[in-house]
C-alpha positions in Angstrom: 44.6 49.7 88.1 42.9 52.6 86.5 39.7 52.6 84.0 32.4 52.9 85.5 31.5 49.6 86.5 28.2 48.2 85.4 26.3 46.5 88.2 27.8 43.0 88.4 24.2 41.6 88.1 23.3 43.8 85.1 23.8 41.4 82.2 22.5 41.3 78.6 19.1 39.7 78.4 18.5 36.5 76.5 14.9 36.2 75.4 15.0 32.5 74.4 13.0 30.4 76.9 15.2 28.1 79.0 14.6 25.6 81.8 13.6 26.8 85.2 16.3 27.7 87.7 14.9 25.0 90.0 16.0 21.4 90.4 18.1 19.2 88.3 20.4 20.2 85.4 19.4 17.9 82.6 18.3 20.1 79.7 21.3 20.3 77.5 20.4 19.7 73.9 23.5 17.5 73.4 25.6 17.1 76.6 28.6 15.6 74.8 28.8 18.4 72.2 29.0 21.8 73.8 28.2 24.8 71.6 31.3 26.2 69.9 33.0 29.4 70.9 32.2 31.8 68.0 31.9 35.6 67.8 28.6 36.8 69.2 28.2 33.9 71.7 28.2 34.3 75.5 30.6 32.0 77.3 31.2 31.1 80.9 34.5 30.9 82.8 35.0 27.3 83.7 38.2 27.6 85.8 38.8 29.0 89.2 40.1 32.3 87.8 40.9 33.2 84.3 43.5 36.0 83.9 42.7 38.4 81.1 45.6 39.4 79.0 46.4 42.4 76.7 47.2 40.0 73.8 47.7 36.3 73.1 51.4 36.7 73.0 51.6 38.5 76.4 52.1 35.4 78.6 55.7 34.5 79.3 56.7 30.9 78.6 57.9 29.1 81.7 56.5 31.7 84.0 52.8 32.2 83.3 52.0 28.7 82.2 50.0 27.9 85.5 47.7 30.7 84.7 46.9 29.3 81.2 46.2 25.7 81.8 42.8 24.2 82.4 42.5 23.8 85.3 44.6 26.7 86.4 47.0 26.6 89.3 47.1 30.0 91.0 49.4 28.7 93.8 52.0 27.5 91.3 51.8 30.8 89.4 52.4 32.7 92.6 55.4 30.6 93.3 56.8 31.4 89.8 56.3 35.2 90.5 59.1 34.8 93.0 60.7 38.3 92.9 59.8 41.9 92.2 61.2 41.9 88.7 59.1 38.9 87.6 55.9 40.1 89.4 56.4 43.7 88.3 56.8 42.7 84.7 53.1 41.8 84.6 51.9 45.4 84.6 51.9 45.9 80.8 50.7 42.3 80.2 47.4 42.0 82.1 43.9 43.6 82.0 41.9 42.0 84.8 40.7 38.6 86.1 37.4 36.7 85.6 36.2 34.4 88.3 34.6 30.9 88.0 31.1 31.3 86.5 31.6 34.8 85.2 30.0 35.6 81.8 32.2 36.6 78.8 30.9 38.1 75.6 32.9 36.6 72.7 34.1 39.0 70.0 36.8 37.1 68.2 38.4 33.6 68.3 42.0 33.3 67.3 43.4 29.8 67.6 43.5 29.0 71.3 42.5 32.5 72.4 39.3 34.5 72.7 39.0 38.2 72.6 35.9 39.3 74.6 34.6 41.4 77.4 34.0 40.2 81.0 30.4 41.2 81.8 29.8 42.9 85.1 33.2 44.6 85.1 32.4 48.0 83.5 34.9 50.3 82.0 34.9 53.4 79.8 36.8 51.4 77.3 33.8 49.2 76.4 30.2 49.8 77.6 29.5 46.0 77.7 32.3 45.0 80.1 36.1 44.7 80.6 37.9 43.8 77.4 40.9 41.6 76.8 42.1 38.1 75.7 41.4 34.9 77.6 42.5 31.3 76.9 39.8 29.5 74.9 40.2 26.5 77.1 39.0 28.5 80.1 35.6 29.1 78.6 32.5 27.0 77.8 29.2 28.0 76.1 26.4 27.0 78.5 23.2 29.0 77.9 21.3 27.3 80.7 24.0 28.3 83.2 24.0 31.9 81.8 20.2 32.0 82.2 20.6 30.9 85.8 23.2 33.6 86.5 20.7 36.2 85.4 17.6 34.9 87.0 18.3 32.5 89.9 19.4 33.2 93.5 23.2 33.1 93.8 25.7 32.0 96.3 28.4 34.7 96.8 31.6 33.3 98.2 32.6 35.4 101.3 35.4 33.1 102.5 38.9 33.8 101.0 38.7 30.4 99.4 35.8 27.9 99.5 35.9 24.2 99.0 33.7 22.9 96.1 32.4 19.4 96.6 31.3 18.2 93.2 28.3 15.9 93.1 27.6 15.8 89.4 30.5 16.5 87.0 30.0 18.9 84.1 29.0 17.4 80.7 31.3 16.8 77.8 34.6 18.5 77.1 34.6 20.9 80.0 37.5 21.6 82.4 37.2 19.7 85.7 35.6 21.9 88.3 38.2 23.5 90.7 38.6 22.1 94.1 38.5 25.7 95.5 36.8 28.8 94.3 37.8 32.3 95.3 36.4 35.2 97.2 33.4 36.9 95.5 32.8 34.0 93.1 29.1 33.9 92.4 27.3 30.7 91.4 23.6 30.0 90.8 21.8 28.3 93.7 19.8 25.2 92.9 16.4 25.8 94.6 13.8 23.3 95.6 10.7 22.5 93.6 8.9 25.6 95.1 11.8 27.9 94.2 13.0 28.2 97.8 16.7 28.5 98.8 18.2 26.3 101.4 17.2 27.0 105.0 19.8 28.8 107.2 20.3 25.7 109.4 21.4 23.6 106.4 25.1 23.1 106.4 25.6 23.2 102.6 24.2 24.9 99.5 23.8 23.2 96.2 25.1 25.3 93.2 25.1 24.9 89.5 28.4 24.6 87.7 29.5 25.8 84.2 28.9 22.9 81.8 26.0 21.3 83.6 27.5 20.0 86.9 26.3 20.3 90.5 28.3 20.9 93.6 27.9 21.8 97.3 29.6 24.6 99.2 29.6 25.2 102.9 26.8 27.6 104.0 29.3 29.4 106.2 31.4 30.2 103.2 28.8 32.0 101.1 26.2 34.7 101.3 22.9 33.9 99.5 21.6 36.7 97.2 18.2 36.8 95.6 17.4 36.5 91.9 16.8 39.1 89.3 15.2 42.4 90.5 15.5 41.5 94.2 16.9 44.1 96.7 20.2 43.3 98.3 21.1 44.6 101.7 24.6 46.2 102.0 27.1 45.7 104.8 28.4 48.3 107.3 31.7 50.1 106.9 33.0 48.2 110.0 32.1 44.8 108.4 33.9 45.7 105.2 37.0 46.9 107.0 37.1 43.7 109.1 36.8 41.6 106.0 39.7 43.5 104.3 41.9 43.0 107.3 41.7 39.2 106.8 44.0 39.8 103.8 46.8 41.7 105.6 50.1 40.2 104.4 48.7 39.0 101.0 51.1 39.6 98.2 50.0 42.2 95.6 49.1 40.9 92.1 48.6 43.3 89.2 45.0 42.8 87.8 44.3 40.5 90.7 40.7 40.0 91.8 41.0 37.0 94.3 42.5 35.8 97.5 45.4 34.6 95.4 46.4 38.2 95.0 44.7 41.6 94.5 45.7 44.9 92.9 44.6 48.1 94.6 41.3 48.6 92.9 40.5 44.8 92.8 41.0 44.7 96.5 38.5 47.5 97.5 36.1 46.3 94.8 36.1 42.8 96.2 35.7 43.6 99.9 32.8 45.9 99.0 31.2 43.4 96.6 31.3 40.7 99.4 29.0 43.1 101.3 26.6 43.9 98.5 28.2 47.1 97.2 29.2 47.0 93.5 31.6 49.7 92.2 33.8 50.2 89.2 36.7 47.8 88.4 39.5 50.4 88.2 40.6 53.2 90.4 40.0 56.2 88.1 36.4 55.2 87.5 35.8 54.3 91.1 36.5 58.0 91.8 34.9 59.7 88.8 32.3 57.3 87.3 30.8 55.2 90.0 28.2 57.9 91.0 29.4 57.8 94.6 29.3 61.1 96.6 32.6 63.0 96.9 33.9 63.6 100.4 36.2 66.4 101.6 39.4 65.3 103.2 38.5 66.8 106.6 35.2 64.9 106.5 36.6 61.4 105.9 34.9 58.5 107.7 36.0 54.9 108.2 35.3 53.0 105.0 35.7 55.9 102.6 37.8 55.3 99.5 40.7 57.7 99.0 42.6 58.1 95.7 46.0 59.2 94.6 47.2 60.6 91.2 50.2 60.2 89.0 51.9 63.3 90.5 50.6 66.3 92.5 47.5 67.7 90.8 47.6 65.2 87.9 44.4 64.2 86.2 45.1 60.5 86.0 44.5 58.3 89.0 47.0 55.6 89.9 45.8 54.2 93.2 43.0 53.7 95.7 42.9 52.8 99.3 40.3 52.6 102.1 40.4 55.1 104.9 40.1 53.4 108.3 40.5 56.4 110.6 43.2 57.8 112.9 45.2 58.8 109.8 45.4 55.2 108.5 44.6 53.5 105.2 44.0 49.8 104.3 45.2 48.9 100.8 47.2 46.7 98.4 49.9 49.2 97.5 52.1 47.8 94.7 53.8 44.7 93.4 56.7 45.0 95.9 54.4 44.9 98.9 51.5 43.1 100.5 48.1 44.3 101.8 48.8 46.6 104.7 47.5 49.2 107.1 49.7 52.3 107.2 49.7 56.1 107.7 48.2 58.0 104.7 50.7 60.8 105.3 53.7 58.4 105.2 52.3 56.7 102.1 51.6 59.9 100.3 55.1 61.4 100.5 54.7 63.3 97.1 51.4 64.9 97.9 49.4 63.0 95.3 46.1 62.7 97.3 43.4 63.3 94.7 40.0 62.9 96.5 37.6 60.6 98.2 34.2 59.0 97.7 31.8 57.3 100.2 30.2 53.9 99.4 26.6 53.3 100.4 27.1 51.4 103.6 24.2 50.2 105.8 23.5 52.6 108.6 25.5 55.4 107.0 
């Protein structure tokens, strides 16, 4: 995809005092009556992954239904995207995806649909976040959860998919929590009375859920990140490449942001985010608006991002891949293919190489 990204943790402030990020979740004003979705409110994604559409009439009946229900069924949707024609037809229909627990600023409500922006996915199209239409049934207004997202330590999912063991169900009319949550999903950690996160030897981590629930995830499936203002260490280029290689063979999905399918920019953004490096959502801005240093082709190092244009010398950027050395790139090429390692020269048969940037890896 092509369109800077705001820091995924840089979210609009809410000055209204709310309960501490510690302990139990019992401070809802009326647990059976969640606040309505109205323009100006901040909502939370309450399904495993909400696909963001260009318009409410974009989904195709009988094909895209599993991506619209609550809960969603990404596996069933992938099954329906059974050939190149069906999968390729998504290109003009989708914007991006928003993961479980992501914040969405609501701009308009039209029937069963919400027009808004996904906070933390920056774009030159809207300074607040990535715009598009989401099913209203995928969203819930939960100010306490949004406060925790901004302030509390968070569990970042680093497994392709993590099991979510629900202890306390969300309150009121909220979609049932997903059984599995995807790679780079971030949920607030429930700390102890002293504000401490679980010790490393503990097998699970308790997390808050949209709508007021509580669940546990395996400690091995997440990376714990500090709360607001805390420094986050970044991973090495080797660790990021190894993480990306876990997805070799995964089918491409336009606008995809999860282990159920990535597009090109969603793939590199996700494997970097899992290691504490936050970049733009779309390829064009990853090259030109992320503030990353440019790298000459002869100076490429493993882990650099390389970009390709819509024709030799063209201004618009159509694709991004990760340089892994020895003339090879790691990428999610297009809807006909899967995540793959291949020769840059063999991929770039039309001479569309457009430049490279270097993420801020540890030890670089």
